[in-house]
C-alpha atoms as one frame of an Amber mdcrd trajectory, in Angstrom:
protein
 121.966 121.380  48.889 119.732 124.423  48.506 120.931 125.047  44.920 120.549
 121.387  43.973 116.931 121.251  45.167 116.177 124.637  43.592 117.665 123.622
  40.223 115.833 120.296  40.320 112.466 122.012  40.672 113.419 124.621  38.077
 114.283 121.930  35.499 111.155 119.983  36.396 108.978 123.043  35.846 110.749
 123.888  32.570 110.053 120.375  31.299 106.443 120.689  32.365 106.047 124.003
  30.523 107.988 122.978  27.391 106.036 123.477  24.175 103.084 125.217  25.789
 102.749 128.584  24.005 100.757 130.132  26.847 103.505 129.611  29.400 106.555
 129.504  27.114 107.672 132.905  28.435 107.500 132.059  32.120 109.351 135.149
  33.319 109.692 135.349  37.109 106.937 132.764  37.662 109.232 129.784  37.118
 111.890 131.166  39.441 109.411 131.962  42.227 107.594 128.625  41.919 110.837
 126.634  42.027 111.943 128.639  45.050 108.636 128.044  46.845 108.755 124.310
  46.135 112.367 124.156  47.358 111.537 125.941  50.595 108.492 123.718  51.103
 110.475 120.526  50.529 113.250 121.599  52.883 110.639 122.532  55.506 108.990
 119.128  55.221 112.355 117.391  55.506 113.187 119.401  58.629 109.909 118.416
  60.293 110.368 114.757  59.324 113.894 114.861  60.750 112.627 116.386  63.983
 109.966 113.682  64.156 112.574 110.944  63.809 114.749 112.622  66.414 111.804
 112.817  68.808 110.953 109.163  68.206 114.538 108.128  68.896 114.576 110.146
  72.129 111.300 108.550  73.252 112.568 105.041  72.488 115.898 105.657  74.238
 114.100 107.296  77.154 111.827 104.292  77.512 114.724 101.851  77.379 116.858
 103.783  79.865 113.814 104.740  81.968 114.347 108.493  81.714 110.621 109.123
  81.839
């Protein structure tokens, strides 16, 4: 999954930079930016997943009167 997300952002950034002579030679910038976006997206997905898990626990706890 990590490689898929990383390659997605890398291709997206390459498309965005295509034809621009200033950033045609992206060097390590493209790699680092794609990696940062991948890490950020995975972090957001983890927090959203934890939020859903917490909501499910609260709903189940309310139904079963755990609280």
